[in-house]
Kinemage of the C-alpha trace (Angstrom):
@kinemage 1
@onewidth
@group {chain A} dominant
@subgroup {mainchain}
@vectorlist {calphas} color= white
{ca met a 1} P 72.480 81.679 89.029
{ca asp a 2} L 69.852 81.946 91.751
{ca thr a 3} L 71.203 84.216 94.144
{ca gln a 4} L 68.153 83.940 96.403
{ca arg a 5} L 69.211 80.386 97.467
{ca arg a 6} L 71.963 79.735 100.161
{ca ile a 7} L 75.359 79.713 98.991
{ca ala a 8} L 77.849 77.032 99.870
{ca leu a 9} L 81.431 76.303 98.534
{ca val a 10} L 82.784 72.814 98.566
{ca thr a 11} L 86.633 72.552 97.716
{ca gly a 12} L 88.005 69.206 96.354
{ca ala a 13} L 84.515 68.688 94.987
{ca gly a 14} L 85.423 66.929 91.786
{ca ser a 15} L 85.585 63.447 93.596
{ca gly a 16} L 85.085 61.220 96.486
{ca ile a 17} L 83.541 63.118 99.682
{ca gly a 18} L 83.798 66.598 97.995
{ca arg a 19} L 81.524 65.412 94.920
{ca ala a 20} L 78.989 63.785 97.446
{ca ala a 21} L 78.725 66.575 99.880
{ca ala a 22} L 78.313 69.106 97.105
{ca leu a 23} L 75.227 67.126 95.446
{ca ala a 24} L 73.812 66.567 98.876
{ca leu a 25} L 74.026 70.355 99.634
{ca his a 26} L 72.604 70.972 96.033
{ca arg a 27} L 69.564 68.697 96.897
{ca ala a 28} L 68.998 70.436 100.236
{ca gly a 29} L 68.542 73.648 98.344
{ca tyr a 30} L 71.777 75.432 98.029
{ca ser a 31} L 73.403 77.103 95.065
{ca val a 32} L 76.963 75.309 95.340
{ca val a 33} L 80.366 76.774 93.966
{ca leu a 34} L 82.588 73.673 93.197
{ca ala a 35} L 86.311 74.200 93.574
{ca gly a 36} L 89.089 71.924 92.615
{ca arg a 37} L 92.196 71.526 90.178
{ca arg a 38} L 90.423 69.298 87.562
{ca glu a 39} L 87.884 71.385 85.808
{ca glu a 40} L 86.579 68.307 83.634
{ca glu a 41} L 85.521 66.521 87.237
{ca leu a 42} L 84.105 69.569 88.732
{ca arg a 43} L 81.884 69.600 85.525
{ca lys a 44} L 80.873 66.038 85.940
{ca thr a 45} L 79.926 66.941 89.443
{ca ala a 46} L 77.781 70.019 88.072
{ca ala a 47} L 76.315 67.933 85.304
{ca gly a 48} L 75.033 70.996 83.813
{ca ser a 49} L 73.147 72.178 86.893
{ca ser a 50} L 72.420 75.946 86.459
{ca thr a 51} L 72.729 76.175 90.333
{ca met a 52} L 76.119 74.909 90.548
{ca leu a 53} L 79.189 76.614 89.552
{ca ala a 54} L 82.485 75.117 88.727
{ca val a 55} L 85.687 77.357 89.410
{ca pro a 56} L 88.820 75.590 88.680
{ca thr a 57} L 91.218 76.491 91.714
{ca asp a 58} L 94.542 75.222 93.404
{ca val a 59} L 93.856 75.912 97.301
{ca ser a 60} L 97.634 75.898 98.062
{ca gln a 61} L 98.101 78.996 95.603
{ca pro a 62} L 97.030 82.392 97.231
{ca glu a 63} L 96.253 84.164 94.024
{ca ser a 64} L 94.049 81.079 92.991
{ca val a 65} L 92.324 81.272 95.938
{ca lys a 66} L 91.595 85.045 95.857
{ca asn a 67} L 90.245 84.633 92.232
{ca leu a 68} L 87.652 81.925 93.676
{ca phe a 69} L 86.518 84.345 96.267
{ca gln a 70} L 86.196 87.108 93.751
{ca arg a 71} L 84.286 84.986 91.649
{ca ile a 72} L 81.692 84.008 94.541
{ca glu a 73} L 81.439 87.612 95.559
{ca glu a 74} L 80.856 89.037 92.009
{ca thr a 75} L 78.482 86.088 91.367
{ca phe a 76} L 76.267 85.680 94.658
{ca gly a 77} L 77.368 88.545 97.075
{ca arg a 78} L 77.675 86.483 99.885
{ca leu a 79} L 78.754 82.828 101.103
{ca asp a 80} L 76.989 81.034 103.663
{ca val a 81} L 78.694 77.800 104.006
{ca leu a 82} L 82.271 76.777 103.261
{ca phe a 83} L 83.459 73.195 103.512
{ca asn a 84} L 86.984 72.992 103.333
{ca asn a 85} L 87.476 69.433 102.105
{ca ala a 86} L 90.466 69.672 99.619
{ca gly a 87} L 93.294 67.411 100.594
{ca ile a 88} L 95.978 65.356 99.309
{ca asn a 89} L 98.243 62.331 100.802
{ca val a 90} L 101.704 60.825 99.474
{ca pro a 91} L 102.631 57.124 99.681
{ca ala a 92} L 102.580 55.536 103.093
{ca ile a 93} L 106.605 55.491 103.236
{ca pro a 94} L 108.862 55.437 106.585
{ca met a 95} L 109.222 59.216 107.707
{ca asp a 96} L 113.038 59.308 106.966
{ca glu a 97} L 112.531 58.285 103.504
{ca leu a 98} L 110.045 61.144 102.758
{ca thr a 99} L 111.199 64.050 100.341
{ca phe a 100} L 110.888 67.529 101.601
{ca glu a 101} L 108.619 67.887 98.430
{ca gln a 102} L 106.395 65.303 99.528
{ca trp a 103} L 106.154 66.778 102.979
{ca gln a 104} L 105.347 70.395 101.683
{ca ser a 105} L 103.034 69.198 98.846
{ca val a 106} L 100.711 67.782 101.715
{ca val a 107} L 101.147 70.825 104.123
{ca asn a 108} L 100.205 73.282 101.086
{ca val a 109} L 97.078 71.730 100.355
{ca asn a 110} L 95.675 70.197 103.459
{ca leu a 111} L 96.696 73.106 105.982
{ca thr a 112} L 97.710 76.152 103.890
{ca gly a 113} L 94.787 75.781 101.630
{ca ser a 114} L 92.250 75.304 104.209
{ca phe a 115} L 93.599 78.456 105.998
{ca leu a 116} L 93.534 80.417 102.791
{ca cys a 117} L 89.806 79.472 102.077
{ca ala a 118} L 88.620 80.045 105.601
{ca gln a 119} L 90.563 83.511 105.749
{ca his a 120} L 88.769 84.716 102.599
{ca ala a 121} L 85.376 83.215 103.738
{ca met a 122} L 85.916 85.171 107.149
{ca arg a 123} L 86.253 88.392 105.275
{ca leu a 124} L 83.249 87.891 103.238
{ca met a 125} L 81.131 86.515 105.804
{ca lys a 126} L 82.058 89.634 108.133
{ca lys a 127} L 80.882 92.159 105.713
{ca gln a 128} L 77.794 90.463 104.417
{ca asn a 129} L 74.306 91.239 105.124
{ca pro a 130} L 73.059 89.301 106.947
{ca arg a 131} L 76.406 88.658 108.197
{ca gly a 132} L 77.923 85.454 109.200
{ca gly a 133} L 78.103 81.944 108.167
{ca arg a 134} L 79.646 78.457 108.704
{ca ile a 135} L 82.822 76.938 107.833
{ca ile a 136} L 83.088 73.036 108.300
{ca asn a 137} L 86.789 71.663 108.085
{ca asn a 138} L 87.469 68.114 107.135
{ca gly a 139} L 89.667 66.695 109.483
{ca ser a 140} L 90.508 63.133 110.128
{ca ile a 141} L 90.484 60.346 112.797
{ca ser a 142} L 94.093 60.032 111.900
{ca ala a 143} L 94.587 63.217 113.698
{ca tyr a 144} L 94.096 61.445 116.744
{ca thr a 145} L 95.434 57.923 116.056
{ca pro a 146} L 97.676 57.870 113.375
{ca arg a 147} L 98.440 55.089 110.779
{ca pro a 148} L 102.023 53.757 110.337
{ca asn a 149} L 103.990 55.907 107.912
{ca ser a 150} L 101.745 58.919 107.749
{ca ala a 151} L 103.455 61.682 109.183
{ca pro a 152} L 102.701 64.420 106.685
{ca tyr a 153} L 98.911 63.754 106.404
{ca thr a 154} L 98.538 63.323 110.093
{ca ser a 155} L 100.397 66.379 111.050
{ca thr a 156} L 98.228 68.429 108.777
{ca lys a 157} L 95.173 66.992 109.976
{ca his a 158} L 96.282 67.252 113.555
{ca ala a 159} L 96.802 71.148 112.788
{ca ile a 160} L 93.242 71.466 111.223
{ca gly a 161} L 91.986 70.786 114.984
{ca gly a 162} L 93.728 73.759 116.188
{ca leu a 163} L 92.836 75.954 112.990
{ca thr a 164} L 88.843 74.909 113.484
{ca lys a 165} L 89.210 76.280 117.225
{ca cys a 166} L 90.986 79.331 116.071
{ca ile a 167} L 88.125 80.045 113.649
{ca ala a 168} L 85.310 79.220 115.981
{ca leu a 169} L 86.824 81.725 118.490
{ca asp a 170} L 87.834 84.576 116.129
{ca gly a 171} L 84.327 84.079 114.367
{ca arg a 172} L 82.222 84.006 117.380
{ca pro a 173} L 81.912 87.845 117.466
{ca his a 174} L 81.050 88.068 113.804
{ca asp a 175} L 78.521 85.126 113.796
{ca ile a 176} L 80.752 82.721 112.137
{ca ala a 177} L 80.629 79.327 113.173
{ca cys a 178} L 83.163 76.745 112.572
{ca ser a 179} L 82.922 72.723 112.767
{ca gln a 180} L 85.325 70.053 112.132
{ca ile a 181} L 84.151 66.363 110.747
{ca asp a 182} L 86.812 63.633 111.355
{ca ile a 183} L 85.815 60.743 108.565
{ca gly a 184} L 86.949 57.262 109.000
{ca asn a 185} L 86.985 54.907 106.023
{ca ala a 186} L 84.315 56.593 103.785
{ca ala a 187} L 84.154 54.439 100.191
{ca ser a 188} L 85.966 56.800 97.791
{ca glu a 189} L 88.549 56.542 95.482
{ca met a 190} L 91.103 57.522 97.779
{ca thr a 191} L 90.229 54.475 100.154
{ca ala a 192} L 89.554 51.690 97.578
{ca arg a 193} L 92.859 50.076 98.538
{ca met a 194} L 91.406 49.472 101.806
{ca thr a 195} L 89.498 46.466 100.200
{ca ala a 196} L 92.455 44.792 99.579
{ca gly a 197} L 94.656 45.327 102.843
{ca val a 198} L 96.148 48.334 104.831
{ca leu a 199} L 99.060 48.492 106.902
{ca gln a 200} L 98.380 48.185 110.604
{ca ala a 201} L 100.295 48.907 113.684
{ca asp a 202} L 101.505 45.543 114.573
{ca gly a 203} L 102.884 45.494 110.725
{ca ser a 204} L 100.252 43.059 109.412
{ca met a 205} L 98.059 43.741 106.245
{ca lys a 206} L 94.430 43.630 106.804
{ca pro a 207} L 91.458 44.584 104.939
{ca glu a 208} L 89.136 47.396 106.522
{ca pro a 209} L 85.586 48.090 106.268
{ca arg a 210} L 84.287 51.130 104.653
{ca met a 211} L 80.884 53.195 104.810
{ca asp a 212} L 78.781 54.571 102.181
{ca leu a 213} L 79.777 58.382 101.178
{ca lys a 214} L 76.077 59.051 101.796
{ca his a 215} L 76.273 59.106 105.503
{ca val a 216} L 79.160 61.716 105.376
{ca ala a 217} L 77.453 64.019 102.986
{ca asp a 218} L 74.283 63.559 105.292
{ca ala a 219} L 76.168 64.841 108.162
{ca ile a 220} L 77.897 67.840 106.223
{ca val a 221} L 74.138 69.109 105.262
{ca tyr a 222} L 73.172 68.464 109.024
{ca ile a 223} L 75.820 70.595 110.174
{ca ala a 224} L 75.367 73.261 107.154
{ca asn a 225} L 71.654 73.422 108.161
{ca leu a 226} L 72.143 74.489 111.809
{ca pro a 227} L 71.281 78.106 112.735
{ca leu a 228} L 74.334 80.194 113.589
{ca asp a 229} L 73.645 80.020 117.388
{ca ala a 230} L 73.985 76.240 117.638
{ca asn a 231} L 77.250 74.245 116.324
{ca val a 232} L 78.823 70.917 116.142
{ca leu a 233} L 82.344 71.820 117.142
{ca asn a 234} L 83.322 68.234 116.302
{ca met a 235} L 81.877 65.167 114.837
{ca thr a 236} L 83.312 61.866 114.182
{ca val a 237} L 81.607 59.672 111.297
{ca met a 238} L 83.219 56.240 110.621
{ca ala a 239} L 82.904 52.857 109.339
{ca thr a 240} L 81.592 51.190 112.727
{ca lys a 241} L 83.918 48.025 112.486
{ca met a 242} L 87.108 49.860 111.102
{ca pro a 243} L 90.475 49.572 113.601
{ca phe a 244} L 90.123 52.968 115.296
{ca val a 245} L 88.997 52.756 119.019
{ca gly a 246} L 91.944 50.905 120.388
{ca arg a 247} L 94.032 50.566 117.354
{ca gly a 248} L 97.767 50.533 117.843
């Protein structure tokens, strides 16, 4: 691995937004660590590149995250950018029908996983030389305007907003910047169902416009490449005609 390049870590790098962001960062000159639960998909993202390192990881498990960051430190000695992207959802069903296990699974990955990765990243960024780095959290426009039957996802993404501000504040003395990107209807496997119809707040089912993943990946690279004395605290990237502004 080339330790002279800037080092980025992307969680959930085996598909969708994570894969697109990892490839864009790689094209921008980063060595990229790919984290996710599906090793085969991580290897597809890496496609044999000598400057992309696949590390199977379950971000909801503290020991797995610890092992991921040990691998990063042993291989590179530093981390410049973390894209906290890994996330899951459960079927859109009324909140009173959710099981505790469904709720907990989303909290464990979307919120606890982001916290664990940020915590380890901050520890490494504080002691490395030169010190500092950037953490980018994948939020969601659902944090501000929820969809029907989305309590676990919306709650965790709303919490990401608080986590982002805490990282930005606590990281300030150590040259650690933190950003949040809120994405609306990027064309990925997770949003494929939107072309057939999505439940709206008025009870109707309507197809929704989506946007190319490239626009999200380009935004990630833009934020990552900022000098540490400049920051995008919050950015929204969305399909222009999707129902968000005024929905509900």
